[in-house]
Structure formats: structure tokens, C-alpha cells
C-alpha positions in Angstrom: 110.1 49.8 106.9 109.2 51.5 110.2 112.6 53.2 110.0 112.2 54.7 106.6 109.1 56.2 107.8 110.7 57.7 110.7 113.2 59.3 108.7 110.7 60.8 106.3 108.9 62.2 109.4 112.2 63.8 110.8 113.0 65.5 107.4 112.6 69.4 107.3 113.3 70.2 103.8 110.9 72.6 102.5 109.5 73.8 106.1 110.6 77.2 105.4 108.7 77.5 102.2 105.5 76.2 104.2 105.9 78.8 107.0 106.4 81.4 104.1 103.3 80.3 102.5 101.3 80.9 105.8 103.0 84.2 106.8 103.3 86.2 103.5 99.6 86.6 102.9 99.0 87.9 106.3 101.9 90.1 106.0 100.9 91.5 102.8 97.2 92.2 104.0 98.8 94.0 106.9 100.7 96.3 104.8 97.6 96.8 102.4 95.9 98.0 105.5 98.4 100.2 106.9 98.7 101.7 103.4 94.9 102.3 103.3 95.0 104.0 106.7 97.9 106.2 105.4 95.9 107.3 102.5 93.1 108.0 104.6 95.0 110.1 107.0 96.5 111.9 103.9 93.3 112.9 102.3 91.9 114.0 105.9 94.8 116.3 106.1 94.3 117.5 102.5 90.6 118.4 103.5 91.7 120.2 106.8 94.2 122.3 104.7 91.6 123.1 102.0 89.0 124.3 104.7 91.7 126.3 106.5 92.6 128.2 103.2 89.1 128.8 102.7 88.2 130.1 106.2 91.4 132.3 105.6 90.0 133.4 102.2 86.8 134.1 103.4 87.9 136.6 105.9 89.6 138.9 103.2 87.6 142.4 102.8 85.6 142.8 100.8 84.2 139.3 101.8 83.9 137.2 98.8 81.1 135.3 97.2 80.2 131.8 98.6 81.2 130.5 95.0 84.5 132.1 95.2 85.1 130.5 98.6 84.0 127.1 97.2 86.4 127.4 94.3 89.2 128.3 96.6 88.4 125.2 98.9 88.1 122.8 95.8 91.6 124.5 94.5 93.2 124.2 97.8 93.2 120.3 98.2 96.3 118.2 97.6 96.4 114.5 96.8 93.3 112.0 96.3 90.7 112.5 93.4 89.3 116.2 93.3 85.9 114.8 91.7 85.6 112.6 94.8 84.6 115.8 96.8 81.1 115.4 97.4 80.0 119.0 98.6 81.4 122.2 99.8 78.9 124.0 102.0 79.5 127.7 103.3 76.8 128.8 106.1 76.9 132.3 107.3 75.5 133.3 110.8 76.4 135.3 113.7 77.5 134.2 117.0 77.5 137.0 120.0 77.1 139.6 117.3 80.0 138.5 115.4 79.3 137.3 111.6 81.1 134.1 110.7 81.3 131.6 107.8 81.5 127.8 108.6 82.9 126.1 105.7 82.4 122.1 105.4 83.9 119.9 102.9 82.4 116.3 102.3 84.9 113.9 100.5 83.8 110.1 99.6 86.8 108.0 100.0 86.6 104.5 98.0 87.6 101.8 100.1 90.1 99.7 97.9 90.7 96.2 99.0 92.3 93.2 97.3 89.8 90.7 98.6 86.5 92.5 98.9 84.8 95.2 96.9 84.1 97.9 99.2 82.0 100.9 99.2 83.0 104.6 99.6 82.8 106.3 103.1 82.7 110.0 103.7 85.2 112.1 105.4 84.3 115.6 106.2 85.9 118.8 107.7 84.6 121.9 108.9 86.0 125.2 109.8 84.5 128.3 111.2 86.1 131.8 110.1 84.7 135.1 111.9 84.3 137.8 109.2 85.4 141.5 109.5 
């Protein structure tokens, strides 16, 4: 009887399946986190591009209105959800006698997770353009 028990303990049939059952969920979660970080970086690049385009647009002569600059910023985003743009603010001022417009965009990025319902967090980008 003891010999039979020893043979059962020495068997390794199915050990790969058990190891895979432990490793694959961790691997998939790791890939999910990498995908989320990539999307956050993609949306941040989109905001950077949009504020840059809006800053370039603000420097043309005659100076466009704030609503035109905001429309340019909103239309210059790529990727992500355009309705998730919380705000586009344009602040005009002067620095050492030079007029500028500072464009700031805020994007509410929804955190997507398979296990936990997450809330949105804000990504923001600012760009200053000196006006002619």
C-alpha cells in the first residue's frame, strides 16, 4: 500500500496545467497594465499635440478669438474620446512687455480594469504662446 502511495506522489501528470493556472492570470494582468499605461501615454501625446497646434494658431495675425483657439485645440486631438475633454482654458497676459496666451487642456481619463471599477483621473497639458 505504501508503495502505491509513493508512486502517486511521484507522478507529474498535469503539473504544467497547474503551473499555467497560476502564471497566466498574472501574465494577463501584467499585459493589461501595460496596455493601460500605453493608452495614458497616447492620450497625453494627443493633448500635447493639441495644445501645440492651438498655441501655433494663437500666434497668427490677426489674433483669433478665444473660442476659435478652443475649437482648434479640440479639433486637433487624436485618439481617446473627444467628449472626455473637461476644459480648454485660454489665459491672456503679458510677461516683460510681451503678450502671451497660455492654453491649458484637461482630459478625464477613465481607468478601465477587469477587476475593480475605477474612477477617472485628470490628464492636463499647458502651452504658452507669445503673441505678435
